[in-house]
C-alpha positions as CSV (number, residue, x, y, z in Angstrom):
1,M,12.8,-15.3,8.1
2,A,12.8,-15.1,4.3
3,N,10.2,-12.8,2.7
4,L,7.4,-14.3,0.7
5,V,7.8,-11.6,-1.9
6,N,10.9,-9.4,-2.2
7,L,11.5,-6.2,-4.3
8,E,15.1,-5.2,-4.8
9,N,15.9,-1.8,-6.2
10,V,12.8,-1.9,-8.4
11,G,12.1,0.8,-10.9
12,K,8.9,1.2,-13.0
13,A,7.9,4.0,-15.4
14,Y,5.1,4.6,-17.9
15,G,6.5,6.8,-20.7
16,T,8.2,9.7,-18.9
17,T,6.2,9.2,-15.7
18,V,8.4,7.4,-13.1
19,V,6.0,5.5,-10.7
20,L,8.6,3.6,-8.7
21,D,12.3,4.4,-8.4
22,G,14.8,2.2,-6.6
23,V,12.2,0.6,-4.3
24,S,13.3,-2.2,-2.0
25,L,10.9,-3.9,0.4
26,G,9.4,-7.3,1.2
27,I,6.6,-9.0,3.0
28,S,7.0,-12.0,5.3
29,A,4.7,-14.8,6.4
30,G,1.7,-13.5,8.4
31,E,2.6,-9.8,8.0
32,R,-0.4,-7.5,7.3
33,I,0.4,-4.3,5.4
34,G,-1.9,-1.4,4.4
35,V,-0.9,0.5,1.3
36,V,-1.8,4.3,1.2
37,G,-1.1,7.2,-1.1
38,R,-2.7,9.5,-3.6
39,N,-4.6,8.2,-6.6
40,G,-2.3,7.5,-9.5
41,G,0.7,7.4,-7.1
42,G,1.7,3.8,-7.9
43,K,-0.3,1.6,-5.4
44,T,-1.9,-0.7,-7.9
45,T,1.4,-0.9,-9.9
46,L,3.2,-2.0,-6.7
47,L,0.6,-4.8,-6.3
48,R,0.9,-5.9,-9.9
49,L,4.6,-6.1,-9.6
50,M,4.3,-8.2,-6.4
51,V,2.1,-10.9,-8.1
52,G,4.0,-10.9,-11.4
53,A,1.3,-9.3,-13.5
54,E,3.9,-6.7,-14.6
55,A,7.7,-6.8,-14.8
56,P,9.9,-4.1,-13.4
57,D,12.0,-1.9,-15.7
58,S,14.9,-2.3,-13.4
59,G,15.8,-4.3,-10.3
60,R,14.1,-7.6,-9.6
61,V,11.0,-9.1,-7.9
62,T,11.4,-12.6,-6.3
63,R,8.8,-14.9,-4.8
64,T,9.3,-18.0,-2.7
65,G,8.9,-21.2,-4.6
66,G,5.3,-22.6,-4.7
67,L,3.9,-19.4,-3.2
68,H,0.1,-19.4,-3.4
69,I,-1.2,-15.8,-3.9
70,A,-4.9,-14.9,-3.9
71,Q,-5.7,-11.5,-5.4
72,V,-8.7,-9.2,-5.8
73,H,-8.4,-6.5,-8.4
74,Q,-10.0,-3.1,-8.0
75,R,-11.8,-3.6,-11.3
76,G,-11.6,-7.3,-11.9
77,E,-13.6,-8.9,-14.7
78,L,-15.6,-12.0,-13.9
79,P,-16.7,-14.6,-16.4
80,A,-20.3,-14.2,-17.4
81,A,-21.4,-17.7,-18.2
82,T,-21.0,-19.2,-14.7
83,T,-22.7,-19.2,-11.3
84,V,-21.7,-17.9,-7.9
85,R,-21.2,-21.4,-6.7
86,S,-18.9,-22.4,-9.6
87,Y,-16.8,-19.3,-9.3
88,V,-16.3,-19.4,-5.6
89,V,-15.9,-23.1,-4.9
90,G,-15.3,-24.6,-8.3
91,D,-16.4,-28.1,-9.1
92,A,-16.0,-29.4,-5.6
93,P,-18.9,-31.6,-4.4
94,E,-21.3,-29.7,-2.1
95,H,-20.6,-32.1,0.8
96,E,-16.9,-31.1,0.7
97,W,-17.2,-27.3,0.8
98,A,-20.5,-27.2,2.8
99,G,-18.7,-28.9,5.7
100,D,-15.9,-26.3,5.7
101,A,-16.5,-23.7,8.3
102,V,-14.3,-21.2,6.5
103,V,-16.3,-21.5,3.3
104,R,-19.6,-21.2,5.0
105,G,-18.4,-18.2,7.0
106,V,-17.2,-16.4,3.9
107,L,-20.4,-17.0,2.0
108,S,-22.5,-15.8,4.9
109,G,-20.3,-12.9,5.9
110,L,-20.3,-11.5,2.4
111,G,-24.0,-12.0,1.9
112,L,-23.7,-14.5,-0.9
113,S,-26.1,-16.9,0.6
114,A,-28.8,-14.3,0.2
115,V,-27.7,-13.5,-3.4
116,G,-28.1,-17.2,-4.3
117,L,-25.3,-19.7,-5.1
118,D,-27.0,-20.6,-8.4
119,A,-27.3,-17.0,-9.5
120,D,-25.6,-16.2,-12.9
121,L,-22.8,-13.8,-12.5
122,A,-24.0,-11.9,-15.6
123,R,-27.2,-11.0,-13.8
124,L,-25.5,-9.6,-10.6
125,S,-24.9,-6.0,-9.8
126,G,-21.4,-4.5,-9.7
127,G,-21.4,-4.7,-5.9
128,E,-22.5,-8.3,-5.8
129,R,-19.9,-9.3,-8.4
130,R,-17.3,-7.6,-6.3
131,R,-18.3,-9.6,-3.3
132,V,-18.2,-12.8,-5.3
133,A,-14.6,-12.0,-6.4
134,L,-13.7,-11.3,-2.8
135,A,-15.3,-14.6,-1.6
136,A,-13.4,-16.6,-4.2
137,A,-10.1,-15.2,-2.9
138,L,-10.9,-15.7,0.8
139,V,-11.9,-19.4,0.5
140,Q,-8.5,-20.3,-0.9
141,Q,-5.7,-21.5,1.4
142,A,-3.4,-18.8,0.1
143,A,-0.2,-17.8,2.0
144,L,-0.5,-14.2,0.7
145,L,-3.7,-12.2,0.1
146,I,-3.4,-9.1,-2.1
147,L,-6.6,-7.0,-2.0
148,D,-7.2,-3.7,-3.9
149,E,-10.0,-1.7,-2.3
150,P,-11.8,-4.8,-0.8
151,T,-14.3,-2.7,1.2
152,N,-15.9,-1.1,-1.9
153,H,-19.6,-2.1,-2.1
154,L,-19.6,-3.5,1.4
155,D,-21.9,-2.2,4.1
156,V,-20.8,-1.6,7.7
157,E,-21.6,-5.1,8.8
158,G,-19.7,-6.5,5.8
159,I,-16.6,-4.4,6.5
160,T,-16.7,-5.4,10.1
161,W,-16.9,-9.0,9.2
162,L,-14.1,-8.8,6.7
163,A,-11.8,-7.0,9.2
164,E,-12.4,-9.8,11.8
165,H,-11.9,-12.5,9.2
166,L,-8.6,-11.1,8.0
167,S,-7.3,-10.5,11.5
168,A,-8.0,-14.1,12.4
169,R,-6.2,-15.5,9.3
170,R,-2.5,-16.5,9.4
171,A,-2.0,-15.5,5.8
172,A,0.1,-12.5,4.9
173,L,-1.9,-9.5,3.6
174,V,-1.2,-6.5,1.4
175,V,-4.3,-4.3,1.1
176,V,-5.0,-1.0,-0.6
177,T,-8.0,0.9,0.8
178,H,-9.1,4.4,1.7
179,D,-11.1,3.0,4.7
180,R,-9.1,4.4,7.6
181,W,-11.0,2.4,10.2
182,F,-10.3,-0.8,8.3
183,L,-6.6,-0.1,8.0
184,D,-6.4,0.4,11.8
185,A,-8.5,-2.7,12.5
186,V,-6.5,-5.0,10.3
187,C,-3.0,-3.8,9.5
188,E,0.3,-4.0,11.5
189,G,2.3,-1.8,9.1
190,T,1.7,0.8,6.5
191,W,3.4,1.5,3.1
192,E,3.0,5.1,1.8
193,V,3.5,5.1,-2.0
194,G,4.3,8.3,-3.8
195,D,6.9,10.3,-5.7
196,G,8.6,7.1,-6.9
197,A,9.2,5.9,-3.3
198,V,7.6,3.5,-0.8
199,R,8.0,4.8,2.8
200,Q,7.4,2.2,5.5
201,F,5.8,2.8,8.9
202,D,4.9,0.6,11.8
203,G,1.2,0.3,12.8
204,G,-2.1,1.0,11.2
205,Y,-3.4,4.3,9.8
206,A,-3.5,6.3,13.1
207,A,0.1,5.3,13.9
208,Y,1.1,6.2,10.3
209,V,-0.5,9.7,10.5
210,L,1.3,10.4,13.8
211,A,4.7,9.0,12.5
212,R,4.3,11.1,9.3
213,A,3.6,14.2,11.3
214,E,6.7,13.6,13.4
215,R,8.8,13.1,10.3
216,A,7.5,16.3,8.9
217,R,8.2,18.1,12.2
218,Q,11.8,16.8,12.2
219,A,12.2,17.8,8.5
220,D,10.9,21.3,9.2
221,A,13.2,21.7,12.2
222,A,16.2,20.5,10.1
223,E,15.2,23.0,7.4
224,A,14.9,25.8,9.9
225,R,18.4,25.0,11.2
226,R,19.7,25.0,7.7
227,Q,18.1,28.3,6.9
228,N,19.5,29.8,10.1
229,V,23.0,28.7,9.2
230,L,22.6,30.1,5.7
231,R,21.4,33.5,7.1
232,K,24.5,33.6,9.3
233,E,26.8,32.7,6.4
234,L,25.1,35.4,4.2
235,A,25.5,38.0,7.0
236,W,29.1,37.2,7.3
237,L,29.7,37.4,3.6
238,R,28.0,40.8,3.4
239,R,29.9,42.1,6.4
240,G,33.3,40.5,6.0
241,P,34.7,41.4,2.5
242,P,34.3,45.2,2.8
243,A,36.1,45.1,6.1
244,R,38.9,43.1,4.6
245,T,39.2,45.3,1.5
246,S,38.6,48.8,2.9
247,K,41.2,51.5,2.4
248,P,41.7,54.8,4.2
249,A,39.7,57.6,2.6
250,S,41.6,60.3,0.5
251,G,42.9,63.2,2.6
252,S,42.7,61.4,5.8
253,T,44.6,62.7,8.8
254,R,48.1,61.2,9.2
255,P,48.7,59.5,12.5
256,R,50.6,61.6,15.1
257,R,54.2,60.7,15.7
């Protein structure tokens, strides 16, 4: 099966800071991936490259023709002079979207019915605006959802609803979040971004932690074996050359005939 988005030997740097170096990966239809790594390690840059908001310095990013991507940015700006209703469902007549169970579920699950569909976005709090942006992405029939910290400003009930909603969708998902429970509940694979690379793991956050610990154990064991070989080599070097180059001491006793 062809990937919806494919990165081939992609490199990206900002000044002298290399964020991604020779990264190759892809996401296929229906795949759900969690993206983890330290802040500033390249997670958001990876998402921006996937949707085409940035171009790679080297390598290439390809997307299947006609691919519909819905995205929520970590700090997305919403237009001020519009209502919740207009931003989420557009100009569609109410009888069209009100009869859609998905739209109704999103509005209810994210608490926007309580906020008010006629509320002006400019008057909403940061958390409410964040939920509006998330709702606008979720009501779309997108083949790929790309979400950057979607659980910010959600309460426990909202996070639980979002996890259940995303798990029930057939769309592919790439999500950046620090919510470990959410990663375990939703994701089937994990990408760890850092030091210019993207390391791929099967499973959610718990499986990723165990796999990373096992990789570290194997790396430590390999390094211990390497150090042991080096110690033996060093001992041989210290012991061997004097033995090969030694000469009899002056005045030594001649061997008997």
